[in-house]
N, C-alpha and C positions, 0 to 999 in steps of 0.2 A: 556424563549427562547425555541423554539420548538426543538424537537430531530433532525429534518432535518437541522435546522439552526445551531445547535451545531455541527453537522457533517460537514457542509460546513466550519464553523469557524475552526474546528480542522484540516481539510484538507488544508485550507489556511495557517494555522500556520506551518503545516508539510512542505508545499511547500517552505515557506520562510526559514525554517530551512535547507532543502535540498539544496536550492540555495546557502545559506551561506556556505555550506560544499562542494561546487564545483560541485553539480549535475546539470544536465540540465533536466528540466521538459519536457518530451516528450508528455505526454497526461494525462488528468485527467478524472476520471469516465468512463473508457473504458468498454463498455458493450458487453460481449460475449453472443450472442444469446443463450437462453435456458441453459446457464451455470452459469454465474454470472458476477460480476462487479469487476474491479480493480480500487481502489481509485486513485492511482498515479503510472504512469510509468515514471521512471527517468533513465538517462544515466550518467555513470561516468566511466572513464578509459575503454571505450568500453565494459562495462558490463551493461546490462539492469537490472534495479531493479523494481520488481513488488511489490508495497508497499500497505499494508493494514493499514489504520489509525483507531485507536480505542481510544475513549475518554470516560471517566467515572469519577464519583466522587472518586473512589478508584482504585488503581493500580490492585488489584486482580480481580475486576469486569471486567476491560478492558482486561486484559490478558486472562482471562477465556472465553471471548467472541470469542477468536480465537480458535475454535474447530478443530478437525481433519477433519470434513466434510467441514468446511469453508476453511481450507488449501487445501483440495482436489479440491474445486471449484476454488480457486485462481490459483492452478497449471494448471488445465484444461483451465482456461481463459488465462493464460500466453501462454500455448501451442497454443491456438486458435489465439492469437494476433500474435505470431511469424510466424505461418503458413500464416495468411492472409496478413501480411506485407512482406512475403517471406524473413524472416531474419534467418540467421544461425549464432547466436551469443551466447556468454556466458550470463547467466542470473541467478538471484537469487530472492528469495522471502523474503521480509523484512516486519517488522511491526514498526509502530510508535505509541507509547502509550502516550496519553496526559491526565494528571490528573491536574486539575486547570491550573496553568501556567507552570507546569513541563512537559518536553518532553523527552522521552527516545526512542532512535533509536536502534532497534534490527535487526541486519543483519543476513541473511541466516537462517531463522527460521525453515527450513524443513530438518534439518540434520538427 
């Protein structure tokens, strides 16, 4: 399975999980020009969740792929999204880590 295919599979799994938890998927693979990409944008209880999906053979590898520069890009991309959609809403940045068939949802990772 190619890396791109694995990523799409992980994002699909993440969307299924989020939907089962009452989230509405607003957008996938939102690309902010010259800044970065947000894997999933979801909405629950009037809070926008900007979600980075990481999958790897081991948890440590996946979690360590969320670097401070990656978080900074996600934050800037989220700001760009909210500006372009003219939204003044509560939001947070989350991560979903997938290792094999295990999924872990980490909310508000930018404390």
